[in-house]
C-alpha positions as CSV (number, residue, x, y, z in Angstrom):
1,M,-52.2,-11.0,-39.6
2,S,-52.6,-14.5,-38.3
3,Y,-54.5,-15.4,-34.8
4,V,-54.1,-18.2,-31.8
5,I,-57.0,-19.3,-30.3
6,D,-55.9,-21.9,-28.1
7,R,-58.3,-24.4,-27.6
8,R,-56.7,-26.8,-25.4
9,L,-58.4,-29.6,-22.9
10,N,-56.8,-30.1,-19.7
11,G,-55.7,-33.7,-20.4
12,K,-57.5,-37.1,-18.7
13,N,-54.6,-37.9,-16.3
14,K,-54.2,-34.1,-15.4
15,S,-53.2,-35.9,-11.7
16,T,-50.6,-37.7,-12.7
17,V,-47.4,-35.5,-11.4
18,N,-49.1,-35.6,-8.3
19,R,-49.1,-39.3,-8.1
20,Q,-45.8,-40.1,-9.2
21,R,-44.4,-38.3,-6.9
22,F,-46.6,-39.0,-4.2
23,L,-45.6,-43.4,-5.7
24,R,-42.0,-42.4,-4.9
25,R,-42.1,-40.7,-1.6
26,Y,-44.6,-44.3,-0.2
27,R,-41.8,-46.0,-2.6
28,E,-41.3,-48.7,0.9
29,H,-44.6,-49.2,1.5
30,I,-45.8,-50.2,-1.9
31,K,-43.3,-52.1,-2.3
32,K,-44.0,-54.6,0.9
33,A,-47.7,-54.6,-0.3
34,V,-46.7,-55.8,-3.8
35,E,-44.4,-58.5,-1.8
36,E,-47.5,-60.0,0.9
37,A,-50.3,-59.2,-2.2
38,V,-47.2,-62.1,-4.3
39,S,-46.9,-64.5,-2.0
40,R,-50.9,-64.7,-1.4
41,R,-52.4,-64.6,-4.9
42,S,-51.8,-65.9,-8.0
43,I,-49.4,-66.3,-10.6
44,T,-52.1,-66.1,-13.0
45,D,-53.7,-62.7,-11.1
46,M,-50.6,-61.2,-11.3
47,E,-51.6,-58.1,-13.6
48,H,-53.8,-56.9,-11.8
49,G,-53.6,-54.0,-9.3
50,E,-53.9,-54.3,-5.8
51,Q,-55.2,-52.3,-3.0
52,I,-52.1,-50.5,-0.5
53,S,-52.5,-49.6,2.4
54,I,-50.5,-47.3,4.1
55,P,-50.6,-46.2,8.2
56,G,-52.2,-42.6,8.8
57,R,-49.0,-41.8,11.1
58,D,-46.8,-42.3,7.9
59,I,-48.4,-39.9,6.0
60,D,-49.1,-37.2,8.9
61,E,-47.2,-33.9,7.2
62,P,-45.5,-31.3,10.0
63,I,-47.1,-28.8,11.3
64,L,-45.8,-25.4,12.5
65,H,-48.1,-23.2,15.0
66,H,-47.5,-20.7,17.9
67,G,-47.6,-21.7,21.1
68,R,-49.8,-19.5,23.5
69,G,-46.8,-17.9,25.3
70,G,-46.9,-15.5,28.1
71,K,-48.8,-15.3,31.2
72,Q,-52.3,-16.3,31.8
73,T,-53.9,-15.9,34.8
74,I,-57.7,-18.3,34.2
75,V,-59.7,-17.8,37.1
76,H,-61.6,-22.1,37.6
77,P,-64.9,-21.6,38.9
78,G,-65.7,-24.3,41.5
79,N,-62.2,-24.8,42.5
80,K,-62.0,-28.0,45.1
81,E,-58.5,-29.2,43.3
82,F,-55.6,-26.8,43.2
83,T,-54.3,-23.5,44.7
84,T,-52.4,-20.7,43.6
85,G,-48.0,-21.5,42.3
86,E,-49.6,-25.4,41.9
87,R,-48.8,-26.7,37.9
88,I,-51.5,-28.4,36.2
89,P,-49.9,-31.2,34.0
90,R,-50.8,-31.2,30.4
91,P,-53.0,-33.5,29.7
92,S,-51.9,-37.5,28.2
93,G,-53.1,-37.8,24.6
94,G,-54.9,-35.2,22.5
95,G,-55.0,-36.0,18.8
96,G,-56.3,-32.7,17.6
97,G,-59.8,-33.4,17.7
98,R,-59.4,-37.2,15.3
99,G,-61.0,-40.6,16.4
100,A,-58.9,-42.9,17.6
101,G,-59.8,-45.1,15.1
102,K,-58.7,-49.0,14.6
103,A,-61.0,-50.3,18.2
104,S,-58.2,-51.1,20.7
105,N,-58.5,-52.4,25.1
106,T,-54.7,-50.5,25.2
107,G,-53.3,-47.6,23.3
108,E,-54.2,-45.2,20.6
109,G,-55.9,-46.7,17.5
110,M,-55.2,-44.6,13.1
111,D,-57.1,-45.2,10.2
112,D,-54.8,-46.6,7.5
113,F,-55.1,-44.8,3.8
114,V,-56.2,-46.8,1.7
115,F,-56.0,-46.4,-2.3
116,Q,-55.5,-48.6,-4.8
117,I,-52.2,-48.8,-7.8
118,T,-52.9,-50.0,-11.1
119,Q,-51.9,-53.0,-13.0
120,E,-48.6,-51.3,-14.2
121,E,-47.8,-50.0,-11.6
122,F,-48.1,-53.2,-9.5
123,L,-46.2,-54.9,-12.2
124,D,-43.7,-51.8,-11.6
125,F,-42.9,-52.4,-8.9
126,M,-43.3,-56.4,-9.1
127,F,-39.9,-57.0,-12.0
128,E,-38.1,-53.6,-9.7
129,D,-34.8,-54.5,-10.6
130,L,-34.2,-57.4,-12.0
131,E,-33.2,-57.9,-15.9
132,L,-32.4,-60.2,-18.4
133,P,-28.2,-60.8,-17.4
134,N,-25.4,-60.4,-20.5
135,L,-28.4,-59.2,-22.8
136,V,-26.0,-58.2,-26.1
137,K,-27.4,-56.8,-29.2
138,R,-26.2,-59.7,-31.5
139,H,-28.6,-58.5,-34.4
140,L,-31.0,-55.3,-34.6
141,T,-34.2,-55.7,-36.4
142,G,-35.0,-54.3,-38.8
143,T,-37.0,-50.9,-39.4
144,D,-40.5,-52.7,-38.3
145,T,-40.7,-50.8,-35.6
146,F,-41.0,-46.7,-35.0
147,K,-41.1,-43.9,-32.6
148,T,-41.8,-40.5,-32.8
149,V,-39.1,-37.6,-31.1
150,R,-39.2,-34.5,-31.5
151,A,-36.2,-33.0,-34.5
152,G,-36.1,-29.1,-33.3
153,I,-37.9,-26.5,-34.9
154,S,-39.9,-26.0,-37.7
155,N,-42.1,-22.6,-39.8
156,E,-44.5,-25.0,-41.2
157,G,-46.7,-27.0,-39.4
158,N,-49.2,-28.3,-37.7
159,P,-51.5,-26.1,-36.5
160,S,-52.1,-28.8,-32.8
161,R,-48.2,-28.2,-32.3
162,I,-46.9,-25.1,-32.2
163,N,-44.7,-24.0,-29.6
164,I,-46.1,-20.8,-27.9
165,V,-43.4,-19.7,-26.2
166,R,-40.6,-19.8,-29.3
167,T,-43.8,-18.1,-31.2
168,L,-44.5,-15.2,-28.4
169,R,-40.5,-14.8,-28.5
170,S,-40.7,-14.4,-32.1
171,A,-42.8,-11.8,-32.3
172,H,-41.8,-9.9,-30.3
173,A,-38.4,-9.8,-31.7
174,R,-40.0,-8.9,-34.6
175,R,-41.6,-5.9,-33.1
176,I,-38.4,-5.0,-31.2
177,A,-36.6,-5.0,-34.8
178,L,-39.7,-2.7,-37.0
179,S,-40.7,-0.9,-34.1
180,G,-36.4,-0.2,-32.6
181,S,-36.3,3.2,-35.1
182,S,-39.8,4.5,-33.9
183,R,-39.5,4.1,-31.1
184,A,-36.4,6.5,-30.8
185,K,-37.8,9.0,-32.6
186,L,-40.8,8.8,-30.2
187,R,-38.8,9.1,-27.3
188,V,-36.1,12.4,-29.1
189,A,-39.8,13.7,-30.2
190,L,-41.1,13.6,-26.2
191,A,-37.6,15.3,-25.0
192,E,-38.2,18.2,-27.5
193,L,-42.4,18.7,-26.2
194,D,-41.0,18.3,-22.4
195,R,-38.1,21.5,-23.2
196,L,-40.3,23.2,-25.5
197,K,-43.6,23.3,-22.6
198,C,-41.2,24.0,-20.2
199,E,-38.8,26.9,-21.6
200,E,-40.7,27.6,-25.0
201,P,-44.7,28.0,-24.1
202,D,-45.1,30.4,-26.2
203,N,-44.0,28.8,-29.3
204,I,-47.6,27.2,-29.9
205,G,-46.7,26.5,-34.0
206,D,-43.5,24.5,-32.2
207,I,-45.4,22.2,-29.3
208,Q,-48.7,21.3,-32.0
209,R,-46.1,20.1,-34.9
210,M,-44.4,18.3,-32.1
211,E,-47.7,16.7,-30.7
212,S,-48.1,15.7,-34.6
213,E,-45.4,14.1,-34.6
214,I,-45.7,12.0,-31.9
215,S,-49.4,11.1,-32.9
216,R,-47.9,9.6,-36.3
217,L,-44.9,7.9,-34.6
218,R,-47.6,5.9,-31.5
219,A,-49.4,5.1,-34.3
220,R,-46.3,4.0,-36.5
221,I,-45.9,2.1,-33.7
222,E,-49.7,0.2,-33.2
223,R,-50.0,-0.7,-36.5
224,I,-47.1,-3.6,-36.2
225,P,-49.3,-6.8,-36.0
226,F,-48.5,-8.2,-32.7
227,L,-48.6,-11.7,-34.4
228,D,-47.9,-12.4,-37.7
229,T,-47.5,-15.6,-40.0
230,F,-43.3,-15.4,-40.0
231,D,-43.3,-14.9,-36.1
232,L,-45.7,-18.9,-36.3
233,K,-42.7,-21.4,-34.4
234,Y,-44.5,-25.3,-34.5
235,N,-42.8,-27.8,-33.3
236,L,-41.0,-31.0,-35.2
237,L,-41.7,-34.5,-35.0
238,T,-40.1,-37.2,-36.8
239,K,-40.4,-41.3,-37.1
240,Q,-36.9,-43.0,-36.2
241,P,-36.6,-46.5,-36.1
242,N,-35.9,-48.5,-33.5
243,P,-34.6,-51.2,-34.0
244,S,-34.6,-53.1,-30.7
245,S,-32.7,-56.5,-30.0
246,K,-33.6,-59.9,-30.8
247,A,-33.9,-63.2,-27.9
248,V,-34.5,-66.1,-27.7
249,M,-35.9,-68.3,-24.4
250,F,-36.6,-71.8,-24.0
251,C,-38.0,-73.3,-21.0
252,L,-37.4,-76.5,-20.6
253,M,-39.6,-78.9,-17.8
254,D,-39.6,-82.3,-16.7
255,V,-43.6,-83.4,-17.0
256,S,-42.8,-86.9,-15.6
257,G,-44.0,-89.5,-13.4
258,S,-42.3,-88.4,-10.4
259,M,-43.4,-84.9,-11.0
260,T,-46.5,-84.8,-8.2
261,Q,-49.6,-82.3,-9.6
262,A,-48.0,-80.3,-6.9
263,T,-44.5,-80.0,-8.5
264,K,-45.7,-79.3,-12.0
265,D,-48.1,-76.4,-10.8
266,I,-45.6,-74.8,-9.4
267,A,-43.5,-75.1,-12.2
268,K,-46.3,-74.0,-14.1
269,R,-46.0,-70.5,-11.9
270,F,-42.7,-70.0,-12.2
271,F,-42.5,-70.3,-15.6
272,I,-46.2,-68.2,-15.8
273,L,-44.1,-65.4,-13.8
274,L,-40.8,-65.5,-15.9
275,Y,-43.4,-65.4,-19.4
276,L,-44.5,-62.2,-17.8
277,F,-41.2,-60.9,-17.1
278,L,-40.4,-61.7,-20.3
279,K,-42.9,-60.2,-22.4
280,R,-43.0,-57.0,-20.8
281,N,-39.6,-56.4,-20.9
282,Y,-38.4,-57.1,-24.1
283,D,-40.5,-56.2,-27.9
284,K,-38.7,-58.9,-30.3
285,I,-38.1,-62.0,-28.1
286,E,-39.6,-65.7,-28.5
287,V,-40.2,-68.3,-26.4
288,V,-40.7,-72.1,-27.1
289,F,-41.3,-74.9,-24.7
290,I,-40.3,-77.8,-24.6
291,R,-42.1,-81.0,-21.8
292,H,-40.2,-83.9,-21.5
293,H,-40.2,-87.6,-19.7
294,T,-38.2,-90.2,-21.5
295,S,-38.7,-87.8,-24.7
296,A,-38.8,-84.2,-25.5
297,R,-40.9,-82.8,-27.5
298,E,-41.5,-79.0,-28.6
299,V,-45.1,-77.8,-27.9
300,D,-47.1,-74.6,-28.1
301,E,-48.1,-72.3,-24.2
302,E,-51.5,-74.3,-23.8
303,E,-49.3,-77.7,-24.0
304,F,-46.8,-77.2,-22.4
305,F,-48.7,-75.6,-19.1
306,Y,-51.6,-78.2,-19.3
307,S,-51.1,-81.2,-21.0
308,R,-51.4,-84.1,-18.5
309,E,-48.4,-86.5,-21.1
310,T,-46.5,-88.3,-18.3
311,G,-43.6,-91.2,-18.3
312,G,-39.7,-92.3,-17.6
313,T,-37.4,-89.1,-17.0
314,I,-34.6,-88.6,-19.1
315,V,-34.1,-84.9,-19.5
316,S,-31.0,-85.2,-22.0
317,S,-33.4,-85.1,-24.6
318,A,-34.6,-81.6,-23.7
319,L,-32.1,-80.8,-23.8
320,K,-30.7,-82.2,-27.3
321,L,-34.0,-81.1,-28.7
322,M,-33.0,-77.8,-27.3
323,Q,-29.2,-77.7,-28.9
324,E,-30.9,-78.8,-32.2
325,I,-33.9,-76.4,-32.3
326,M,-31.0,-73.6,-31.6
327,A,-28.6,-75.0,-34.7
328,E,-31.6,-74.1,-36.9
329,R,-33.7,-72.1,-35.7
330,Y,-31.8,-69.3,-33.3
331,P,-28.3,-68.8,-34.4
332,I,-26.0,-67.1,-32.6
333,N,-24.3,-64.3,-33.8
334,E,-28.4,-62.7,-34.2
335,W,-29.6,-63.7,-31.4
336,N,-30.0,-64.0,-27.8
337,I,-30.2,-67.2,-26.2
338,Y,-31.6,-67.8,-22.5
339,A,-32.9,-71.1,-21.0
340,A,-34.7,-71.9,-18.1
341,Q,-35.6,-76.0,-16.6
342,A,-37.5,-77.2,-14.3
343,S,-37.5,-80.5,-12.4
344,D,-37.8,-82.3,-9.5
345,G,-34.6,-83.3,-9.6
346,D,-35.0,-87.4,-10.6
347,N,-33.0,-88.6,-13.7
348,W,-31.8,-91.9,-14.8
349,N,-28.6,-91.9,-12.8
350,D,-26.5,-93.0,-16.4
351,D,-28.6,-89.9,-17.4
352,S,-27.0,-87.2,-15.7
353,P,-23.7,-86.5,-16.4
354,I,-24.7,-86.8,-20.4
355,C,-26.6,-83.5,-19.1
356,R,-23.8,-82.0,-18.0
357,D,-21.5,-82.9,-21.0
358,I,-24.8,-81.6,-23.4
359,L,-24.7,-78.2,-21.6
360,V,-20.8,-77.8,-21.2
361,K,-20.3,-78.3,-24.7
362,Q,-22.9,-77.7,-26.8
363,I,-25.5,-74.8,-24.8
364,M,-23.6,-73.1,-22.4
365,P,-20.7,-71.3,-24.4
366,F,-23.5,-70.0,-26.6
367,V,-26.8,-68.8,-24.5
368,Q,-26.4,-65.8,-22.6
369,Y,-28.1,-67.1,-18.9
370,Y,-29.3,-70.3,-18.4
371,T,-31.6,-71.4,-14.8
372,Y,-31.8,-74.7,-13.1
373,V,-35.0,-74.5,-10.1
374,E,-35.2,-77.8,-8.6
375,I,-38.5,-78.3,-7.1
376,T,-39.0,-80.5,-4.3
377,P,-38.0,-80.5,-0.2
378,R,-35.4,-83.7,-0.5
379,E,-32.0,-84.3,-0.5
380,H,-30.4,-83.6,-3.9
381,Q,-29.7,-86.5,-6.6
382,A,-27.6,-86.7,-9.4
383,L,-28.6,-84.2,-11.3
384,W,-28.1,-81.4,-9.0
385,F,-24.4,-83.1,-8.5
386,E,-23.6,-82.5,-12.3
387,Y,-25.3,-78.8,-12.8
388,E,-23.1,-77.8,-9.8
389,Q,-19.7,-78.6,-11.8
390,V,-21.6,-77.0,-14.6
391,R,-21.7,-74.1,-12.6
392,E,-18.3,-73.8,-11.2
393,A,-16.8,-73.6,-15.1
394,F,-19.3,-71.5,-16.0
395,A,-20.6,-69.2,-13.5
396,D,-21.5,-66.0,-14.2
397,T,-24.2,-67.8,-17.3
398,F,-25.6,-70.9,-15.2
399,A,-27.8,-70.4,-12.0
400,Q,-29.0,-72.8,-9.9
401,Q,-31.9,-72.7,-7.4
402,Q,-33.9,-74.8,-5.5
403,I,-37.6,-74.2,-4.8
404,V,-39.9,-75.7,-2.0
405,S,-42.9,-74.5,-1.8
406,A,-45.1,-72.1,-3.6
407,A,-43.7,-69.3,-1.1
408,D,-40.8,-69.6,-3.0
409,I,-41.4,-68.8,-6.1
410,Y,-41.1,-65.4,-6.3
411,P,-38.3,-65.4,-4.1
412,V,-35.9,-67.9,-6.1
413,F,-37.1,-65.2,-9.1
414,R,-35.7,-62.1,-8.0
415,E,-32.6,-64.3,-7.0
416,L,-32.3,-65.8,-10.5
417,F,-32.7,-62.4,-12.3
418,Q,-31.7,-59.7,-9.8
419,R,-30.2,-57.3,-11.7
420,R,-26.2,-57.3,-11.8
421,M,-23.8,-54.3,-11.4
422,T,-21.5,-53.3,-13.9
423,T,-18.0,-52.5,-13.7
């Protein structure tokens, strides 16, 4: 016989379901607050939570109540304003005894409902409806990562994984099966006892014999254990390989002398936002940082964002280096290749057609998506118009946008990586 003692404690996140329901209900308010936070906060602070305010009038619940109804006679002592039959206008306002809220010289106010969303929830709303376009699972990585999945029910297992519903159902079925014949005999014996008491009350011997038989059958039924070891059922969990597609993201940034510190800062913010997005959405992803002026060089993240190196501008040097790295380390049959380029648009005029040719012939046929952001308030120059020809040739995999100020970073980012409708 087995005994089950349920000592499970309440989880720490007992209200998680209610919180998720609340976030879904006021999704529009939260999303608007997140967008405002993105515009006023530094991109490097994006991984923090945010305080959200919801107007109190938007969280009021509808209330059903009974009106007073009927005819009522009220005596107002000292009344000098009204006579019998006059209608008294309903008082304006009301509010159910609540305070007026915010100070104002006109109208009414109401306190806002304020709550805090976590870092995870903030990023969920921030990156909602965004994705890397044209992701193709070219190569599935090995069994380096696993996920635990349910694999049915087992008769053996860890006590912490016992399935209580299945166990009680099995115990109930066993008791019915083992006591079925005894219960049938008990019903017959009870019916016979009732007949003897009604028709043959003087037949003491048969009545006592039948009562003894009933007691024996009840004792036999009660001896069947409520729970037996055979009844125990456990949730069976197994580990399955969790294959993931491999992707590489090339980040190209112009650091020439024409790039002012403000322009570089905007470019850095764009790439930081992109880096956060990539790390959040894909486990198996590598990032290649390439800085260029008259020559290009692959650098690490720290040098990419904070080095003070400057010079002239030859954009093709970065594209050539990217193509070399692609051919050497990232075969197209195994990797999804993405690229993002940031520049102020300045380039040596004779070099812009070379950039177009490199993109069209050596890069675009092998990448899933290429984005170009031009950070300048000025008119577009030769590089932009050459890239427009690339966009005409690769409309589904090439995108270009202009950024004028830091406030444009997030809207442009959403435009570049907006989830496309699939057919």
